[in-house]
FITI-23920 format. One record per residue (C-alpha): residue in three letters; x, y, z. Coordinates in steps of 0.2 Angstrom, whole numbers, plus 5000, padded with zeros to 4 digits. Layout:
FITI-23920
ala;X;Y;Z
...
end
This chain:
FITI-23920
met;5834;6215;5551
gln;5837;6197;5557
phe;5818;6195;5563
arg;5813;6202;5545
arg;5825;6189;5537
phe;5817;6175;5548
ile;5799;6182;5542
arg;5806;6181;5523
arg;5813;6164;5524
arg;5796;6158;5533
val;5786;6164;5519
glu;5798;6157;5506
gly;5799;6141;5515
asp;5779;6139;5516
pro;5771;6151;5501
leu;5754;6142;5504
arg;5752;6146;5520
tyr;5751;6165;5517
arg;5744;6164;5499
asp;5728;6170;5504
leu;5734;6183;5514
his;5746;6189;5500
asn;5731;6189;5488
ala;5718;6199;5501
leu;5735;6212;5501
val;5734;6215;5483
ala;5716;6215;5480
ala;5715;6228;5496
asn;5727;6239;5488
met;5735;6241;5504
gly;5752;6245;5496
ile;5762;6233;5506
thr;5774;6218;5504
leu;5768;6202;5512
asp;5784;6201;5523
arg;5785;6218;5528
tyr;5765;6217;5534
leu;5768;6201;5544
leu;5783;6211;5552
arg;5771;6224;5556
thr;5758;6211;5562
phe;5772;6202;5573
leu;5777;6220;5582
ala;5758;6226;5584
ser;5752;6209;5591
gly;5767;6207;5603
leu;5765;6226;5609
phe;5746;6223;5610
gly;5749;6208;5622
leu;5761;6218;5634
phe;5751;6231;5635
cys;5736;6219;5641
ala;5748;6208;5651
ala;5754;6224;5659
ser;5738;6231;5662
gly;5730;6214;5670
tyr;5745;6213;5682
leu;5742;6231;5688
val;5724;6226;5690
met;5728;6211;5700
asn;5741;6220;5711
leu;5727;6235;5714
leu;5713;6223;5717
ser;5711;6211;5730
leu;5708;6192;5725
pro;5689;6189;5726
gln;5684;6175;5738
phe;5677;6159;5731
his;5674;6141;5735
ile;5671;6124;5724
gly;5654;6121;5725
ile;5657;6100;5724
his;5653;6091;5737
asn;5667;6076;5740
ile;5655;6063;5741
phe;5669;6052;5738
arg;5679;6057;5754
leu;5695;6059;5744
gly;5710;6068;5753
ile;5710;6084;5746
pro;5725;6093;5754
ala;5719;6111;5759
leu;5726;6125;5748
ala;5733;6141;5756
leu;5736;6156;5745
thr;5753;6163;5752
gly;5761;6177;5744
thr;5773;6166;5735
thr;5759;6157;5728
val;5749;6172;5724
met;5764;6180;5715
ile;5765;6164;5705
leu;5746;6166;5701
gln;5750;6183;5696
val;5764;6179;5683
val;5754;6163;5676
leu;5739;6174;5673
thr;5751;6187;5667
ala;5758;6176;5653
val;5741;6168;5649
ile;5735;6186;5645
phe;5749;6190;5635
val;5747;6175;5624
leu;5727;6177;5622
ala;5729;6196;5619
ala;5742;6193;5606
asp;5735;6178;5598
ala;5719;6187;5597
ala;5728;6204;5588
tyr;5739;6192;5577
leu;5722;6184;5571
phe;5713;6201;5569
phe;5728;6208;5558
leu;5730;6193;5546
tyr;5709;6194;5543
tyr;5709;6213;5542
pro;5716;6213;5523
ser;5700;6202;5519
leu;5688;6215;5529
val;5696;6230;5517
lys;5695;6218;5502
lys;5677;6216;5504
asn;5674;6233;5508
arg;5684;6240;5491
ala;5673;6229;5482
thr;5657;6235;5489
arg;5664;6252;5483
ile;5669;6246;5465
asn;5650;6238;5462
leu;5642;6255;5468
leu;5651;6267;5457
leu;5656;6254;5441
his;5641;6259;5432
asn;5647;6278;5430
ala;5664;6273;5428
val;5657;6262;5413
ser;5646;6278;5407
tyr;5663;6288;5406
met;5673;6274;5396
tyr;5657;6274;5383
ala;5659;6293;5381
leu;5676;6292;5377
arg;5675;6275;5365
arg;5660;6284;5357
gly;5671;6299;5352
gly;5685;6288;5345
ala;5696;6286;5360
gln;5706;6270;5361
met;5705;6258;5375
val;5724;6263;5383
thr;5718;6282;5382
ile;5701;6278;5389
phe;5710;6269;5405
arg;5722;6283;5406
ser;5709;6296;5406
ile;5698;6287;5419
ser;5713;6286;5430
glu;5714;6304;5432
asn;5698;6304;5440
ala;5700;6296;5457
ala;5690;6309;5467
ile;5674;6306;5456
tyr;5674;6288;5452
gly;5682;6282;5468
glu;5690;6264;5469
val;5685;6259;5453
val;5700;6273;5447
his;5712;6262;5458
glu;5708;6247;5448
phe;5710;6253;5431
arg;5727;6262;5436
arg;5734;6246;5437
val;5731;6243;5416
val;5739;6261;5415
arg;5754;6256;5426
asp;5756;6239;5418
thr;5755;6245;5400
asp;5765;6262;5405
tyr;5779;6257;5415
phe;5779;6237;5415
gly;5778;6236;5395
tyr;5763;6224;5394
asp;5750;6224;5381
leu;5732;6229;5386
ile;5724;6210;5385
thr;5739;6206;5398
ala;5737;6220;5408
leu;5718;6216;5408
arg;5721;6199;5413
asn;5731;6205;5428
leu;5718;6217;5434
gln;5705;6201;5431
glu;5716;6190;5445
thr;5719;6204;5457
thr;5702;6214;5458
pro;5691;6211;5473
ser;5676;6215;5465
glu;5668;6200;5454
lys;5656;6212;5443
leu;5673;6221;5438
gln;5682;6202;5436
glu;5665;6199;5424
phe;5666;6215;5416
val;5685;6214;5411
gln;5685;6197;5406
asp;5670;6199;5393
leu;5680;6215;5387
ile;5695;6204;5384
ser;5684;6193;5375
val;5676;6206;5364
ile;5693;6214;5361
glu;5703;6198;5356
ser;5687;6194;5345
gly;5688;6209;5335
gly;5670;6213;5341
asp;5661;6231;5344
val;5669;6238;5358
leu;5657;6253;5359
ala;5642;6242;5357
phe;5648;6231;5372
leu;5650;6246;5382
glu;5633;6253;5380
thr;5626;6236;5383
arg;5634;6237;5400
val;5630;6254;5405
arg;5612;6250;5403
met;5614;6232;5413
tyr;5625;6241;5426
gln;5611;6256;5429
glu;5598;6243;5433
asp;5609;6232;5445
ala;5613;6249;5453
arg;5595;6247;5462
phe;5598;6228;5468
glu;5617;6236;5475
gln;5607;6249;5484
lys;5593;6237;5492
thr;5608;6227;5498
phe;5614;6241;5506
leu;5598;6248;5514
ser;5597;6229;5521
thr;5613;6231;5529
leu;5609;6250;5536
gln;5592;6242;5543
met;5601;6229;5551
ala;5615;6240;5558
ala;5601;6253;5565
glu;5594;6237;5574
ser;5609;6233;5582
tyr;5612;6250;5587
val;5595;6251;5597
val;5598;6235;5606
leu;5616;6236;5610
phe;5618;6256;5614
val;5601;6262;5619
ala;5591;6249;5626
ala;5606;6238;5633
pro;5613;6254;5643
leu;5595;6258;5649
phe;5594;6241;5656
leu;5611;6243;5665
ile;5607;6259;5672
ile;5591;6253;5680
val;5598;6237;5686
met;5613;6247;5695
val;5601;6258;5703
val;5592;6243;5710
met;5607;6237;5717
gly;5611;6254;5725
phe;5596;6251;5734
val;5598;6234;5741
ser;5617;6235;5742
ser;5631;6248;5740
ala;5629;6259;5724
pro;5640;6252;5709
val;5644;6271;5705
met;5661;6265;5696
gln;5652;6253;5685
leu;5638;6264;5680
ser;5652;6277;5676
ile;5661;6265;5665
val;5643;6261;5657
ile;5640;6279;5654
tyr;5657;6288;5651
leu;5666;6273;5642
leu;5654;6260;5636
val;5640;6271;5628
pro;5654;6284;5618
val;5666;6270;5614
gly;5654;6258;5606
ser;5646;6272;5597
leu;5660;6278;5590
phe;5665;6260;5584
phe;5648;6259;5576
ile;5650;6276;5567
leu;5666;6269;5559
ala;5658;6253;5554
ile;5644;6262;5546
asp;5656;6274;5538
ala;5668;6259;5533
val;5653;6253;5520
ser;5647;6269;5515
ile;5652;6279;5502
lys;5657;6296;5504
thr;5645;6308;5494
glu;5649;6324;5504
thr;5662;6333;5494
val;5672;6331;5478
glu;5689;6337;5477
lys;5694;6346;5460
tyr;5712;6350;5456
thr;5717;6362;5444
glu;5734;6365;5437
ala;5742;6382;5436
arg;5756;6385;5423
trp;5767;6400;5422
leu;5770;6405;5404
his;5787;6410;5397
glu;5783;6413;5379
phe;5792;6432;5381
asp;5806;6429;5392
asp;5817;6440;5380
val;5808;6455;5380
arg;5816;6469;5391
val;5805;6476;5404
asp;5806;6494;5409
lys;5801;6499;5426
gln;5792;6517;5426
ala;5792;6527;5441
gly;5777;6533;5448
asn;5767;6517;5447
glu;5771;6508;5464
pro;5758;6518;5473
leu;5744;6511;5459
phe;5752;6493;5462
arg;5750;6494;5481
arg;5732;6499;5479
leu;5728;6486;5467
glu;5736;6473;5481
his;5726;6481;5495
tyr;5710;6478;5484
asp;5712;6462;5481
lys;5714;6458;5500
met;5699;6467;5506
lys;5688;6462;5491
ala;5685;6445;5500
phe;5683;6454;5517
arg;5671;6467;5511
ser;5660;6454;5502
phe;5657;6445;5519
leu;5653;6461;5526
arg;5640;6463;5513
his;5633;6447;5514
pro;5639;6437;5529
leu;5627;6424;5529
arg;5631;6417;5511
ala;5648;6414;5515
phe;5641;6402;5526
leu;5626;6395;5516
ile;5643;6392;5504
glu;5654;6383;5515
pro;5645;6378;5533
asn;5663;6373;5540
arg;5667;6393;5541
thr;5653;6395;5555
phe;5667;6386;5568
tyr;5678;6402;5566
val;5664;6411;5573
thr;5656;6399;5585
val;5671;6392;5592
pro;5679;6407;5600
ala;5661;6411;5605
ala;5659;6395;5616
leu;5677;6396;5623
ala;5673;6415;5628
tyr;5657;6409;5635
val;5665;6395;5646
leu;5678;6406;5652
leu;5666;6418;5658
thr;5656;6405;5666
leu;5672;6398;5675
leu;5676;6416;5681
ala;5658;6420;5687
thr;5657;6404;5696
pro;5660;6404;5714
ala;5670;6391;5724
tyr;5660;6379;5728
pro;5667;6365;5743
asp;5656;6351;5735
leu;5664;6344;5719
glu;5648;6336;5715
ile;5637;6354;5716
leu;5652;6361;5706
ile;5649;6350;5693
asp;5630;6351;5694
val;5633;6371;5691
leu;5644;6370;5677
asp;5638;6355;5666
asp;5623;6364;5659
his;5634;6379;5653
leu;5646;6367;5644
ile;5631;6359;5635
val;5626;6378;5631
ala;5643;6381;5623
leu;5642;6363;5614
leu;5626;6370;5606
ile;5634;6386;5602
val;5645;6377;5590
leu;5634;6364;5585
leu;5617;6374;5581
pro;5623;6385;5569
phe;5633;6372;5560
gly;5617;6361;5558
ile;5606;6375;5553
phe;5619;6380;5538
his;5624;6363;5531
gln;5604;6359;5533
leu;5602;6376;5521
trp;5616;6370;5510
arg;5611;6351;5508
lys;5593;6357;5504
lys;5600;6367;5491
val;5612;6354;5485
met;5597;6341;5484
asp;5586;6354;5473
leu;5599;6356;5461
glu;5604;6337;5460
ala;5584;6333;5457
ser;5583;6346;5442
ile;5599;6338;5434
pro;5590;6323;5423
glu;5576;6334;5416
phe;5592;6346;5412
leu;5601;6334;5402
his;5586;6326;5394
arg;5583;6343;5386
leu;5601;6346;5384
ser;5601;6330;5374
gly;5586;6332;5364
ile;5590;6350;5359
asn;5608;6343;5353
gln;5600;6328;5344
val;5591;6341;5332
gly;5610;6349;5326
leu;5613;6361;5339
thr;5629;6363;5347
leu;5631;6362;5367
ala;5633;6381;5370
gln;5617;6384;5358
ala;5609;6371;5368
ile;5613;6379;5384
gln;5606;6396;5377
val;5591;6388;5374
leu;5589;6381;5390
val;5592;6398;5400
lys;5572;6401;5395
ala;5567;6386;5401
asp;5561;6383;5419
leu;5570;6370;5429
gly;5567;6377;5447
val;5583;6380;5457
leu;5594;6375;5442
thr;5589;6390;5430
tyr;5599;6401;5439
glu;5614;6391;5438
ile;5611;6389;5419
arg;5609;6407;5420
lys;5628;6409;5427
ile;5635;6395;5413
gln;5627;6406;5399
arg;5635;6422;5407
asp;5653;6413;5408
ile;5650;6408;5388
asp;5645;6425;5384
trp;5660;6432;5393
gly;5671;6422;5383
ala;5673;6407;5393
ser;5672;6389;5383
val;5657;6378;5387
gln;5669;6366;5396
asp;5676;6380;5406
ala;5658;6386;5411
leu;5653;6369;5417
val;5668;6366;5427
arg;5666;6383;5435
phe;5647;6375;5439
glu;5655;6360;5447
val;5665;6369;5457
arg;5653;6380;5463
ile;5641;6366;5469
arg;5654;6351;5473
thr;5645;6336;5473
pro;5648;6319;5467
thr;5633;6318;5454
ile;5637;6335;5447
ala;5656;6332;5446
arg;5651;6314;5436
val;5639;6325;5425
val;5650;6337;5421
thr;5666;6327;5419
leu;5656;6316;5406
ile;5649;6329;5395
thr;5666;6339;5395
thr;5676;6324;5390
ala;5664;6318;5377
ser;5661;6336;5370
arg;5681;6338;5369
met;5681;6324;5355
thr;5665;6325;5346
gly;5650;6338;5345
asp;5636;6325;5342
ile;5635;6320;5360
gly;5616;6317;5361
glu;5616;6297;5366
val;5630;6302;5379
leu;5618;6314;5388
asn;5605;6301;5387
ile;5615;6290;5396
ala;5620;6305;5407
ala;5601;6308;5411
arg;5597;6290;5413
asp;5611;6288;5426
ala;5606;6305;5434
ala;5589;6300;5436
ile;5593;6282;5444
ser;5604;6290;5456
glu;5591;6301;5461
asn;5579;6287;5462
leu;5592;6278;5475
lys;5593;6294;5484
arg;5575;6296;5487
glu;5572;6277;5491
arg;5588;6278;5504
arg;5579;6294;5512
ser;5562;6284;5512
glu;5568;6268;5519
met;5580;6275;5532
phe;5568;6288;5538
ile;5558;6278;5548
tyr;5575;6271;5556
thr;5578;6290;5560
ala;5563;6292;5566
ile;5566;6277;5579
val;5581;6284;5584
tyr;5571;6298;5589
leu;5556;6289;5598
val;5570;6277;5607
phe;5580;6292;5613
ile;5564;6299;5619
val;5561;6284;5629
phe;5578;6282;5636
leu;5575;6301;5642
phe;5557;6296;5649
val;5563;6282;5658
val;5579;6290;5665
ala;5567;6306;5671
val;5556;6294;5680
ile;5569;6285;5689
asp;5577;6302;5694
thr;5560;6310;5700
gln;5549;6295;5706
phe;5563;6281;5711
leu;5579;6290;5717
ser;5570;6302;5730
val;5558;6288;5737
leu;5573;6277;5741
ala;5582;6292;5748
glu;5567;6296;5760
ile;5568;6277;5764
asn;5586;6276;5767
ala;5585;6293;5778
leu;5569;6288;5789
ala;5579;6269;5792
ala;5593;6281;5799
gly;5582;6288;5812
asp;5584;6306;5806
leu;5588;6317;5790
val;5606;6319;5786
ala;5613;6336;5784
gly;5621;6339;5766
pro;5616;6329;5750
val;5605;6313;5754
pro;5613;6299;5751
leu;5608;6281;5742
gly;5617;6269;5751
asn;5634;6275;5752
thr;5633;6288;5739
pro;5624;6305;5737
ile;5608;6304;5727
ile;5616;6321;5719
thr;5630;6310;5711
phe;5617;6297;5704
glu;5607;6311;5697
arg;5623;6318;5688
leu;5626;6301;5681
leu;5609;6300;5675
tyr;5609;6317;5667
his;5625;6314;5657
gly;5620;6298;5652
cys;5606;6307;5643
leu;5616;6320;5636
ile;5630;6307;5628
gln;5616;6297;5623
ala;5607;6312;5614
leu;5626;6318;5605
phe;5630;6300;5598
ser;5611;6295;5594
gly;5611;6312;5584
leu;5626;6308;5575
ile;5622;6290;5571
ala;5603;6297;5564
gly;5613;6309;5551
gln;5625;6294;5547
met;5612;6282;5543
gly;5597;6292;5536
glu;5607;6305;5526
gly;5625;6296;5524
ser;5633;6311;5531
leu;5641;6312;5548
arg;5640;6331;5548
ala;5621;6329;5543
gly;5620;6322;5561
val;5626;6339;5569
lys;5606;6345;5568
his;5599;6330;5574
ala;5613;6330;5589
ala;5609;6348;5595
val;5590;6344;5594
met;5592;6329;5605
leu;5604;6340;5617
ile;5591;6354;5619
ile;5577;6341;5622
ala;5589;6333;5637
leu;5594;6350;5643
val;5575;6356;5643
val;5569;6341;5652
phe;5583;6340;5667
thr;5583;6359;5669
val;5565;6365;5667
val;5553;6349;5669
ile;5564;6341;5682
end
């Protein structure tokens, strides 16, 4: 409590010192006050410094100090006293170095936490810019239906799962008007001052000018929709440039650099003692941790396009609470049979079409594959004899562990790819569907009549879904409910935005032809951007595959042509062949083979995930690439070598 008061007095005493940090916290929407964030920053920095200092002290006690000499010739023949490192001197040096490590680590952590809100702010600005044109299209649809601006902001604030970070910004307007009592202009000015996006700042500023001057807000929104749709292509190119730079950085840092280190360390094992510990750190720590940080960095600048959460509200009606209910005897077995039927309905549907459940939700494959993989591992452990040499035991078991991992990854990758292909085909048909819907609506037919006409049209994969929509309407559902059911079945951001736009506009007016035109143009632009991303990043996905194959080829050459020759030379130099595993230096050659094999497997797993993350914008899409690369590595090391 006292420390928090000290921080608060420090902030109040010098407000300019932390002004940028306070603005970054607000723009980043982190939901924390400045003094509390500084308190957590000081505590986290201190704990990190203590951890690094304790780790450094333990390392200095476990490892001996290296022998070194100063390579400066005493040409002036100065009398320099000899320095002897006694036990007390060593202890003093350790304490001083521990203190230095604490200060440097704590200061580095402190600077990072001070800069972290700025990183989040830039990330939010990118996300806002990429989704602003969709949100403005939604605002235009509501304004065309006659809604007031406050109602528009309140409506869009309820769709955070669809419009992302833009909604969180517009919620500030709703908060200021509903809870703080501000008028709309003041709330918009507050949003203009706090938003991290320059594009949103410009939009809000122009919107304020139009409202204050009494201009046509509908025409302004229509103009901005068209302008932002064109700007989306530039934003996409900027994002693709970032991904291209990230792909090149990954190839250099986490594929080429580890391969170079492996070659150097193998050569070092021939000319001196084998650096097994250093090689293990590179393979088991450097590559996985670096790849995970790289995946998180790519995920931080990307928009999640996998799933959309759709919340429904359930209400219990009590209109007839005063009506007396008479329970008749003899109906209990019927109710029990009905409940039993409801429970068994889903199970029977799964038994009739088992693969359909996995195509609808690929995550369900884990319910089958994970127990199968665990059973396979358990049977393998029970069937494996007790080998006295640990290296031989690892060499026997690691292949079976990879097979178990493939049992989990391969079905998920296959079903996810089939699901993704279906979704891509559906989204590719959305622009044509909206164009035709708009044309039919503009000639005077209602939305339900337009859907009835489109049932007879050929729209590819989407035709089957349109028939489902028409069936729901024939069975008594409204057009809005039928479209929402279509959205729930597919669950993609593009379809969710289109359905939300159409249903909201149709509730306000029957003449939604222009809204449908904008939605069609927006869907067409989104589809073109996706196609551009796939074509641009396909070459980098291919590069990841080629680099992995080169990595695998070099490691295989080292294993078959280099290690065996070096082992024979060492054995001949010793005068006779040694019994047991052939050593390379002081380390058995089987240890080096195991490290190289595991290095290829780890590289295959993370290279596949990163290929999916960059090429298709989804870590789940990288599972199939990881499975393919693991199969290639497994075949090369178990069949070819």
